[in-house]
MDAnalysis code that builds the backbone (N, CA, C; Angstrom):
import MDAnalysis as mda
import numpy as np

u = mda.Universe.empty(183, n_residues=61, atom_resindex=np.repeat(np.arange(61), 3), trajectory=True)
u.add_TopologyAttr("name", ["N", "CA", "C"] * 61)
u.add_TopologyAttr("resid", np.arange(1, 62))
u.add_TopologyAttr("resname", ["MET", "ARG", "GLY", "PHE", "VAL", "VAL", "LEU", "PRO", "LYS", "ARG", "TRP", "ILE", "VAL", "GLU", "ARG", "PHE", "PHE", "ALA", "HIS", "LEU", "MET", "ARG", "THR", "ARG", "ARG", "LEU", "VAL", "ARG", "ASP", "PHE", "GLU", "HIS", "ARG", "THR", "SER", "SER", "ALA", "GLU", "ALA", "MET", "ILE", "CYS", "TRP", "SER", "VAL", "THR", "LEU", "LEU", "MET", "THR", "ARG", "ARG", "LEU", "ALA", "ARG", "PRO", "ARG", "PRO", "PRO", "ARG", "ALA"])
u.atoms.positions = np.array([
    [61.456, 101.874, 93.501],
    [62.571, 100.953, 93.355],
    [62.585, 99.983, 94.535],
    [62.966, 98.787, 94.244],
    [63.076, 97.783, 95.303],
    [64.496, 97.253, 95.324],
    [64.946, 96.918, 96.522],
    [66.267, 96.327, 96.659],
    [67.363, 97.367, 96.730],
    [68.594, 96.907, 96.577],
    [69.776, 97.756, 96.701],
    [70.036, 98.500, 95.395],
    [70.195, 99.812, 95.491],
    [70.492, 100.629, 94.328],
    [71.700, 101.505, 94.663],
    [72.722, 101.465, 93.825],
    [73.916, 102.267, 94.043],
    [73.612, 103.711, 93.666],
    [73.908, 104.630, 94.586],
    [73.732, 106.046, 94.288],
    [74.919, 106.518, 93.460],
    [74.720, 107.415, 92.493],
    [75.744, 107.755, 91.513],
    [77.069, 108.250, 92.093],
    [77.070, 109.227, 92.973],
    [78.327, 109.825, 93.438],
    [78.679, 109.433, 94.857],
    [77.827, 108.701, 95.526],
    [78.056, 108.395, 96.930],
    [79.317, 107.572, 97.140],
    [79.602, 106.628, 96.260],
    [80.768, 105.774, 96.451],
    [82.057, 106.574, 96.343],
    [82.057, 107.666, 95.572],
    [83.253, 108.500, 95.448],
    [83.548, 109.165, 96.782],
    [82.519, 109.688, 97.432],
    [82.688, 110.340, 98.730],
    [83.105, 109.327, 99.776],
    [82.485, 108.165, 99.778],
    [82.834, 107.134, 100.760],
    [84.261, 106.647, 100.557],
    [84.689, 106.537, 99.307],
    [86.071, 106.119, 99.052],
    [87.048, 107.172, 99.557],
    [86.713, 108.457, 99.371],
    [87.563, 109.539, 99.853],
    [87.680, 109.499, 101.371],
    [86.551, 109.292, 102.071],
    [86.598, 109.194, 103.531],
    [87.412, 107.981, 103.970],
    [87.347, 106.895, 103.234],
    [88.145, 105.713, 103.567],
    [89.630, 106.012, 103.436],
    [90.011, 106.785, 102.405],
    [91.418, 107.171, 102.267],
    [91.854, 108.052, 103.422],
    [90.986, 108.954, 103.854],
    [91.321, 109.808, 104.998],
    [91.467, 108.990, 106.275],
    [90.610, 108.013, 106.480],
    [90.647, 107.219, 107.706],
    [91.848, 106.278, 107.749],
    [92.497, 106.076, 106.587],
    [93.718, 105.275, 106.587],
    [94.828, 105.970, 107.351],
    [94.758, 107.299, 107.441],
    [95.717, 108.058, 108.226],
    [95.296, 107.944, 109.683],
    [96.131, 107.354, 110.504],
    [95.725, 106.984, 111.856],
    [95.272, 108.159, 112.717],
    [95.870, 109.313, 112.553],
    [95.498, 110.451, 113.393],
    [94.102, 110.943, 113.098],
    [93.587, 110.678, 111.918],
    [92.262, 111.156, 111.554],
    [91.150, 110.186, 111.953],
    [91.522, 108.999, 112.447],
    [90.512, 108.026, 112.846],
    [89.779, 108.514, 114.095],
    [90.517, 109.061, 115.040],
    [89.925, 109.616, 116.262],
    [90.088, 111.126, 116.239],
    [89.337, 111.798, 117.052],
    [89.415, 113.253, 117.110],
    [90.437, 113.657, 118.176],
    [91.724, 113.591, 117.825],
    [92.787, 113.924, 118.765],
    [93.105, 115.408, 118.769],
    [92.749, 116.088, 117.713],
    [93.154, 117.480, 117.558],
    [92.308, 118.400, 118.434],
    [92.975, 119.361, 119.081],
    [92.270, 120.311, 119.937],
    [91.819, 121.536, 119.154],
    [92.540, 121.864, 118.099],
    [92.203, 123.045, 117.304],
    [91.806, 122.613, 115.902],
    [90.889, 123.349, 115.292],
    [90.445, 122.993, 113.943],
    [91.551, 123.214, 112.923],
    [92.459, 124.157, 113.186],
    [93.535, 124.399, 112.223],
    [94.474, 123.195, 112.125],
    [94.747, 122.534, 113.237],
    [95.607, 121.352, 113.169],
    [94.881, 120.181, 112.512],
    [93.561, 120.079, 112.722],
    [92.790, 119.030, 112.049],
    [92.768, 119.272, 110.546],
    [92.620, 120.529, 110.128],
    [92.650, 120.856, 108.697],
    [94.019, 120.541, 108.100],
    [95.071, 120.814, 108.850],
    [96.422, 120.519, 108.366],
    [96.611, 119.018, 108.177],
    [96.064, 118.214, 109.096],
    [96.193, 116.758, 108.959],
    [95.406, 116.254, 107.749],
    [94.266, 116.857, 107.464],
    [93.489, 116.464, 106.285],
    [94.255, 116.821, 105.017],
    [94.842, 118.013, 104.981],
    [95.650, 118.411, 103.815],
    [96.835, 117.483, 103.628],
    [97.471, 117.104, 104.732],
    [98.620, 116.190, 104.666],
    [98.185, 114.831, 104.125],
    [97.034, 114.340, 104.581],
    [96.537, 113.044, 104.135],
    [96.189, 113.069, 102.646],
    [95.552, 114.143, 102.188],
    [95.194, 114.252, 100.772],
    [96.452, 114.392, 99.917],
    [97.455, 115.100, 100.426],
    [98.724, 115.220, 99.704],
    [99.387, 113.855, 99.553],
    [99.356, 113.067, 100.613],
    [99.900, 111.701, 100.544],
    [99.169, 110.880, 99.478],
    [97.850, 110.968, 99.478],
    [97.039, 110.227, 98.515],
    [97.360, 110.643, 97.085],
    [97.444, 111.948, 96.844],
    [97.692, 112.426, 95.484],
    [99.107, 112.095, 95.012],
    [100.102, 112.169, 95.885],
    [101.460, 111.813, 95.452],
    [101.559, 110.330, 95.127],
    [100.847, 109.503, 95.863],
    [100.837, 108.068, 95.531],
    [100.193, 107.825, 94.177],
    [99.100, 108.545, 93.902],
    [98.433, 108.377, 92.611],
    [99.301, 108.879, 91.465],
    [99.990, 109.986, 91.675],
    [100.836, 110.530, 90.611],
    [102.075, 109.666, 90.362],
    [102.571, 109.015, 91.415],
    [103.777, 108.190, 91.276],
    [103.476, 106.802, 90.705],
    [102.209, 106.430, 90.674],
    [101.825, 105.110, 90.160],
    [102.105, 105.043, 88.662],
    [102.736, 103.977, 88.192],
    [102.990, 103.883, 86.753],
    [101.682, 103.750, 85.977],
    [101.631, 104.462, 84.865],
    [100.428, 104.420, 84.027],
    [100.508, 103.274, 83.037],
    [99.355, 102.657, 82.745],
    [99.370, 101.594, 81.741],
    [99.627, 102.203, 80.343],
    [100.298, 101.454, 79.479],
    [100.565, 101.985, 78.132],
    [99.276, 102.162, 77.340],
    [99.239, 103.229, 76.536],
    [98.065, 103.484, 75.692],
    [98.111, 102.595, 74.453],
    [96.945, 102.167, 74.049],
    [96.885, 101.288, 72.871],
    [96.805, 102.078, 71.598],
])
């Protein structure tokens, strides 16, 4: 193959990391313990999922 080729699932992972990095505390490694870092990741994913669930759905045709 020549040139730029989009990998099938890579953009999904990169988009997920971009959502995590939107949370300011996760941009830098401020956490001293892994348990607090895991808690911040869970909090960030919870924020993301509640926003997606609260978004109005388009009407079905």
